[in-house]
Wavefront OBJ file of the C-alpha trace (Angstrom):
o trace
v 133.107 111.636 53.307
v 133.039 114.962 52.573
v 136.078 117.067 54.193
v 133.791 120.146 54.229
v 131.548 118.664 56.592
v 134.579 116.821 58.149
v 136.183 120.082 58.813
v 132.878 121.502 60.320
v 132.845 118.643 63.003
v 136.627 119.821 63.735
v 135.023 123.063 64.092
v 132.608 122.126 65.910
v 134.930 120.530 69.031
v 136.865 123.117 69.190
v 133.705 125.042 70.779
v 132.766 122.543 72.959
v 136.248 122.204 74.000
v 136.227 125.725 74.928
v 132.854 124.790 77.070
v 134.669 122.463 78.605
v 137.803 124.711 79.917
v 135.674 127.431 81.059
v 132.448 125.076 82.368
v 133.503 125.998 86.324
v 133.469 129.586 85.810
v 131.676 130.112 82.676
v 128.628 128.046 83.407
v 128.317 128.434 87.458
v 125.472 130.692 87.991
v 123.133 128.371 86.334
v 124.327 125.387 88.141
v 120.435 124.852 90.065
v 118.681 124.674 86.303
v 117.053 121.564 86.249
v 118.208 119.831 83.182
v 114.450 119.193 82.132
v 114.364 122.620 81.331
v 117.203 122.127 78.621
v 115.231 119.518 77.400
v 112.049 121.441 76.713
v 114.799 124.147 75.110
v 116.249 121.193 72.906
v 112.465 119.768 72.207
v 111.377 123.207 71.348
v 114.036 123.327 68.511
v 113.463 120.102 67.174
v 110.174 121.254 66.521
v 110.819 124.439 65.000
v 109.893 126.783 67.984
v 113.584 126.716 69.092
v 114.670 129.727 67.764
v 111.997 131.880 69.206
v 112.416 130.001 72.575
v 116.510 130.630 73.131
v 115.625 134.271 72.291
v 113.619 134.806 74.814
v 116.401 132.976 77.112
v 117.835 135.383 80.439
v 121.396 134.935 80.204
v 122.492 133.742 83.199
v 126.590 133.747 83.212
v 127.681 137.183 82.248
v 128.893 135.362 79.143
v 127.046 133.543 76.524
v 129.489 131.481 75.107
v 127.263 130.089 72.342
v 126.671 133.675 70.628
v 129.897 134.482 68.482
v 131.558 134.188 65.305
v 134.561 132.244 63.423
v 137.593 134.353 63.281
v 140.774 134.079 61.370
v 143.586 132.453 63.976
v 146.967 132.115 62.482
v 148.070 130.021 65.825
v 145.980 127.314 64.700
v 145.438 124.122 64.511
v 145.765 122.894 67.723
v 147.508 119.600 66.696
v 148.853 118.179 63.962
v 146.168 115.099 62.459
v 149.474 113.040 61.202
v 151.017 112.741 64.176
v 147.887 111.924 66.347
v 147.662 108.426 67.210
v 144.224 108.753 67.940
v 142.450 109.981 65.153
v 140.874 107.539 61.912
v 142.140 107.932 59.069
v 138.618 108.996 57.360
v 139.258 111.591 58.940
v 143.005 112.627 58.465
v 142.504 115.161 55.446
v 146.076 116.526 55.305
v 147.084 112.794 55.132
v 145.104 111.404 51.963
v 146.647 115.113 50.092
v 144.139 117.890 51.029
v 145.823 120.521 49.718
v 144.790 123.989 51.095
v 145.058 124.381 55.774
v 143.219 127.488 56.150
v 140.004 126.181 57.403
v 141.697 124.590 59.938
v 143.127 128.215 61.231
v 139.631 129.153 62.588
v 138.695 130.070 66.791
v 135.498 130.944 68.319
v 135.144 134.359 69.126
v 131.673 135.255 71.804
v 130.486 137.980 70.578
v 130.170 139.184 74.957
v 133.802 137.919 75.891
v 136.830 136.308 75.580
v 138.043 133.246 76.615
v 140.962 131.637 77.033
v 143.141 129.410 75.001
v 142.810 126.065 75.361
v 145.770 124.405 77.482
v 145.597 120.072 77.246
v 148.034 120.132 80.374
v 145.915 122.963 82.716
v 142.715 121.093 81.175
v 144.436 117.471 82.390
v 145.659 119.176 86.205
v 142.429 120.923 86.228
v 140.337 117.812 85.368
v 142.154 114.980 87.243
v 140.531 111.916 88.065
v 137.480 113.494 86.201
v 135.492 111.337 83.481
v 134.317 112.784 80.235
v 132.075 110.922 77.989
v 130.659 111.571 74.824
v 127.572 109.799 73.958
v 126.155 109.724 69.770
v 126.742 109.645 66.316
v 129.357 110.312 64.135
v 129.648 114.069 65.681
v 130.733 112.391 69.341
v 132.913 110.278 67.546
v 135.064 113.353 66.417
v 134.901 115.399 69.018
v 135.813 112.717 71.143
v 138.499 112.154 68.789
v 139.919 116.048 68.425
v 139.996 116.316 72.256
v 142.150 113.601 72.800
v 144.720 115.003 70.023
v 144.626 118.436 71.200
v 145.576 117.278 74.560
v 147.763 114.873 73.442
v 149.590 117.710 71.317
v 150.387 119.143 75.132
v 151.600 115.953 76.687
v 153.087 114.101 73.924
v 155.343 111.847 76.243
v 152.459 111.274 78.668
v 151.169 107.856 79.154
v 147.632 106.869 77.782
v 145.553 103.785 77.611
v 143.782 103.986 74.449
v 140.824 101.267 73.899
v 138.542 101.062 70.837
v 135.762 99.329 70.588
v 131.568 99.002 70.160
v 129.938 101.097 71.712
v 132.477 101.739 74.392
v 135.926 102.961 74.229
v 137.884 104.588 76.280
v 141.103 107.320 75.839
v 143.044 107.371 79.874
v 145.827 109.846 80.639
v 147.214 107.873 83.239
v 149.586 110.610 84.895
v 146.504 112.622 85.319
v 144.113 109.596 86.301
v 141.647 111.300 83.029
v 139.505 109.299 80.914
v 137.966 110.187 77.591
v 134.982 107.954 77.079
v 133.184 107.518 73.716
v 129.522 105.545 73.884
v 128.231 104.933 69.988
v 124.638 105.489 69.667
v 123.387 107.211 67.208
v 119.413 107.173 68.485
v 120.393 107.250 72.084
v 117.148 105.032 72.479
v 117.166 101.427 72.053
v 117.389 99.404 69.404
v 116.149 95.584 70.337
v 116.534 92.650 68.582
v 113.099 90.707 68.301
v 111.403 88.010 66.573
v 110.098 90.118 63.766
v 113.432 91.917 63.556
v 115.292 95.094 64.959
v 112.824 97.696 66.878
v 113.696 101.189 67.447
v 112.016 101.583 71.102
v 111.027 105.253 71.625
v 110.487 104.417 75.311
v 113.221 102.478 76.620
v 116.769 103.430 77.330
v 118.228 99.915 78.877
v 120.984 99.013 76.600
v 124.237 100.123 77.806
v 123.048 102.914 79.411
v 125.005 102.367 82.966
v 127.930 103.183 81.100
v 127.064 106.625 81.219
v 126.324 106.788 84.829
v 128.966 108.290 87.338
v 130.425 110.640 84.662
v 131.390 114.513 85.243
v 130.719 115.522 82.262
v 128.909 113.892 79.523
v 128.283 115.475 75.986
v 125.207 113.690 73.971
v 123.954 114.412 70.529
v 121.256 112.616 67.933
v 119.799 114.116 64.964
v 120.695 113.360 61.150
v 119.996 109.160 61.610
v 116.438 109.886 62.334
v 115.932 111.277 58.803
v 117.778 108.098 57.166
v 115.615 105.993 55.463
v 115.639 102.774 54.232
v 115.864 99.297 55.903
v 120.013 99.287 55.241
v 120.642 102.992 56.163
v 118.569 103.611 58.840
v 119.212 100.561 61.070
v 115.913 99.079 62.211
v 112.746 97.445 60.776
v 110.169 98.580 63.235
v 109.269 101.157 65.759
v 107.524 100.893 68.670
v 105.887 103.693 70.254
v 104.198 103.014 73.709
v 101.578 99.962 72.598
v 101.552 100.659 68.818
v 104.341 98.988 66.429
v 104.632 100.633 62.801
v 107.254 100.038 60.317
v 107.118 104.076 60.243
v 106.155 107.144 61.164
v 106.457 111.361 60.949
v 110.671 111.116 61.784
v 110.313 114.633 63.912
v 107.420 113.423 65.841
v 109.763 110.087 66.487
v 112.763 111.922 67.367
v 110.919 114.143 69.635
v 109.938 111.057 71.626
v 113.077 109.708 72.029
v 114.547 112.586 72.985
v 112.098 112.938 75.504
v 112.568 109.414 77.080
v 116.351 110.647 76.730
v 115.655 113.906 79.144
v 113.555 111.930 81.444
v 116.392 109.354 81.611
v 118.895 112.068 82.339
v 116.381 113.239 85.411
v 115.916 110.290 86.527
v 119.875 108.978 86.566
v 122.018 111.862 86.783
v 123.064 114.306 90.150
v 123.838 117.851 87.742
v 124.908 118.814 90.975
v 128.168 116.386 90.456
v 127.246 115.647 86.588
v 127.252 118.533 84.209
v 124.910 117.613 80.794
v 125.081 118.965 77.586
v 122.979 118.032 74.349
v 125.292 118.672 70.984
v 122.154 119.243 68.490
v 122.347 118.500 65.052
v 125.833 117.255 63.209
v 125.293 117.629 58.814
v 124.849 114.529 57.228
v 128.428 113.633 55.350
v 128.528 110.900 52.828
v 129.698 112.735 49.913
l 1 2 3 4 5 6 7 8 9 10 11 12 13 14 15 16 17 18 19 20 21 22 23 24 25 26 27 28 29 30 31 32 33 34 35 36 37 38 39 40 41 42 43 44 45 46 47 48 49 50 51 52 53 54 55 56 57 58 59 60 61 62 63 64 65 66 67 68 69 70 71 72 73 74 75 76 77 78 79 80 81 82 83 84 85 86 87 88 89 90 91 92 93 94 95 96 97 98 99 100 101 102 103 104 105 106 107 108 109 110 111 112 113 114 115 116 117 118 119 120 121 122 123 124 125 126 127 128 129 130 131 132 133 134 135 136 137 138 139 140 141 142 143 144 145 146 147 148 149 150 151 152 153 154 155 156 157 158 159 160 161 162 163 164 165 166 167 168 169 170 171 172 173 174 175 176 177 178 179 180 181 182 183 184 185 186 187 188 189 190 191 192 193 194 195 196 197 198 199 200 201 202 203 204 205 206 207 208 209 210 211 212 213 214 215 216 217 218 219 220 221 222 223 224 225 226 227 228 229 230 231 232 233 234 235 236 237 238 239 240 241 242 243 244 245 246 247 248 249 250 251 252 253 254 255 256 257 258 259 260 261 262 263 264 265 266 267 268 269 270 271 272 273 274 275 276 277 278 279 280 281 282 283 284 285 286 287 288
């Protein structure tokens, strides 16, 4: 693992948590926006035209949480990784001897407004009885663990139920009936075992997708697994694209088609008046 990249994951998680803590106020005004438009934006970004498309988008909420900068904040971090019971050992940089701690002391500052400091107990009270799910690859794993650790540091004595399984894991803060879920699926679309081998099906989301339903917040991510090559690294042997079965294809085109299938699944299965949906695009590779 490259520690530099792991620190970036933790910083990215702080951004998502800022969004979570202020979602009701900061994003309320675009509640009517249909998720398929966000899908189009994500697909445009994947195709290289995303920057221009985002430039022209109207800011409807009064505060663009996504435009800003990282600033030094001596009050950070929110938690000590060595005391968090939910974090994987390979993400505990300090436990394994990383000498510097400055990378932990940065907070996200939007250009057009200030955001309140994350408060784990306030989060639990505000989200009492709700269900949050991260769906995707190791970026989702990092965010799930980091959110759990941030909340735990605010209420270290509250009872929790922690289940780490594949593909579905969960962390419940019992007193507040708040559950954080993680669903590991790096491509979002299905990989099925067939007589010819493992098949990445660009047009299907069936395996496990029922677990994504009835959430109050869904945070998806997918990207760098799509660029992996070699049978062992990529995790599949063939790609099914409609009626076509091939050993490989242009990976950006495959990603576009897979993400389109994901967007259609969201449109058909998620009530966006009840469930907030985010797509947290691209994570760096981290296999140093």
